[in-house]
N, C-alpha and C positions, 0 to 999 in steps of 0.2 A: 464654780461651785465651792461653797465653804467647806473646808476640811477640818475636822475636829481631831485633835491629837489626844489619845488616851494614854495615861501613864500608870505604871504599876505602883501600887501603894508602898510595897515593901522596898526599902532603900538599902538594906544590908542583906548579905548572903544568909539564907535561913539555915538554922540548925537542923539536925535529923528529925526531931519531932515536928518542927514547923514544916519542913519539906514534906513529910508524910501527910500532914493535915492539908496542905495546899494541893498535894497530888489527889487526895480523896475529893476535895472540892472540885478540882478541874475534871476529874473523871465523871463525877455526878453531873456537873454542868454540861459536859459534852453530850451525855445522854438526853438531858432535858432540852438543850438547844436543838439537837438533831431531831427530837421527836416533835417539838412544838414550835421551833423557830425562835428568833430573838424576841419578837413582840409578845408572844404568849408564854414564854418560859417564866418561871417564878423562882425567886431566890429562896423562898421558904421550902419549896420542894427540893431544890438543890441542897440546901442545908440538911434537910431530913435524910436525904439519900446519902449524904456524906457523913452523917453521924455527928454533926456539929450544930451549933446554934446559928441562927440567922445573923446575930450580932457578930459572930466570929467571921462569917463570910465577908461582912462589910468591914471588918478590921483589916482583912488582907486585900480586899478589892473595893474600889470606891463605889461601884455600882454594877448593874447588870451589863452595861455597855463595855466596861473595862474587863469584866469577867469573860464576856463573849470574845473580845479581842484577844485575850490570852489563850482561850481555847483555839481560836483560829491559828494563832502563831504556833502553838505547840503541835497541832495536827499537821500543819504545813511543814514544819521543821522535821517531824518524824518521817513523813512521806518522802520529802525531797532528799533528806540525808540518806535514807535507805537506797534510793536510786544512785546517788553519788557514790556510795560505798560499794556498789556492785563491781565485782572483779570480772571484767569481760575481755581483757586483753588477750587471754589465751585461746579464745573462741574465734572461729572463722567469722568474717564480717557479717554474713547473712545470719548465722546462728547467734552472734552477739546481739544484732539488732532485734532478732526475734525474741531473745531472752529479755532484753530491755523493755520491749513493748508489752510482752506478756506480764512482766512484773508490775507495770503500771496498772494493768487490769486486776492482777491478783491482790494488790494492796487494798483496793476498794472492796474486793470480795471478802478479804480477811477482816476488814473493818467497815461494816455497812454504814456506820455513822458518817463516814467521809462523803458518801453520796448525798446525804441530806445537808451536811454542813457546807458543801461546795457552793450550791446556788445561794445559800444564805450569806456566805462569805463574799460572793461577787457583789451582791446588793450592798453589803456593809461597806466594802472598800470603795464604793462609788462616792461616799461622803465621809469616810474616816481613814485614818492611818492607824496602824497597830504598833505597839511599843517595841516589840522584840522580833519583828519579822526578819527572818534570815533569807528571804527570797533574793534580795539583791546580792547576797554573798554566795548563795548556792546556785542560782541560775547560770552564772558564767561557768561554773564547774560542770553542770549538766551539759551545757553547750559544748564544752571542751570534750566531754566524754563521747557525745554523739558525733561531733566533728571528727574525732579520731577514728571512729568506726566507719564513718562515711568515706574518709580519705583512704582507709585501707581497702574498702570495698571498691572505690573508684580505681585504685591502682591495680587490683587484680581482675577488673572487668565485671564485677558483680553489680555495682551501683553506678548511677549516672553521676557525672562530675558536676560540681558546683551546687549541690543540694544545700539549702540554707538550714543549718542545724536548729536554729531557734524556731523557724516556721514549722519545721518538721515536728519538734517537740510539742508545740502548741496544737497543731492539727492532730497529731497522734493521741495526745492527751484527751482532746475533746471526743475523738472517736472511740478509743478504747474504754473510756469511763462513762460513755453516754448511757449505757444500760443502767447505771447506778444513779446518775444525776438527772436523767430524764426517763425513768422507767415507764411512765405511761405512754410517752411518745414512741418508745421502742416497742412496747407491747401492741400498740395500735397499728403502727406502720409496718413493723416487721413480723407481727404475729407471734412474738416471743413472750413467755412468762418469766419475769425476773426471778421468780421463786423456784423455777425448775432448773436444777443443775445442768441438765442436758441442753437446755436452751441458752443458758449463760455460757456454757462451754462452746456452743455454736457461735455466739456473738464474739467471744474471745478469739476463736479461730478466724472468723471472717474479718474482724477488725485488724488483726495483726497481718493477715495475708493482704488486705487492702492497702495498708501502708507500705508494705514491702513491694507490692506490685508497682506502686507509684514511684519508687526510687530505684527499682532494679532495671538494668538494661534488658535482661531476658528473664521476665518473671516465670517462675516454675509453674507448671500446671497444678492447680489446687481445686479440690472439691468445693471450696468456699463454704457458704452457709447452706447446710442441708436442712430443709424443713420437713416435718412430719406430714406425709400426704393426708390431705383432707382437713387437718387440724389448723394449719396456718394459712390455707389458701385465701381465705377471705376474712381477715381479722375484723372483729367488731369493735365496739367502744367499751369493752369491759375494762374498768380500771385495774391497774396492777395491784396485787394484794400488798398490804403493809409488810415491811420487812422487819425482822427482829434486829434491833440495833445492838452493837457490841462495841 
């Protein structure tokens, strides 16, 4: 498959005013792409929301594809950098893993636009590369953080030995964030409403416990996902309500 490389227009470090303008453009673009996707997003709407002219957007970015790539890189960088920066060494292995997994969920809950951008980003990366992706740099750091927790847990008898940190991160990420990236699927199959805080708390609890049970030698008893009697017993095909993006 042909891969298209996109490159940032600006070649020099921007000054304060320029950085602020670019930040406003990226913020507006994130909302537009999250709400409409790459195909239907419009540069003129992004410019209006950013308080700049359409011509100025094209001055900093060659086009919609490059702007979308920059939004993806920035969003991924923030999310992964936050996980890398977590201080978990002082926590017991089980609590450290629980905190790490819960924070994966919490990032998507704090920033709902991530749930919409993630599927769009997967499709985009099938045929494009992005100019400033830090994933190759940050992924090994996350692997190392998880591996350290797994080794400590294996040494004290909490976790199974030999758990692959990379596979664990991928599987845990798909599970914990599934209520945001596939809200309709979760609403139909699990009978949960992604707009209900209690339902989302139930998914968070269940997802974290599920992953911990998979790697623990002696999984602790857990209530797991508790459904409201009668309400979730037979989920229908009611689509999930649109979420307010931030």
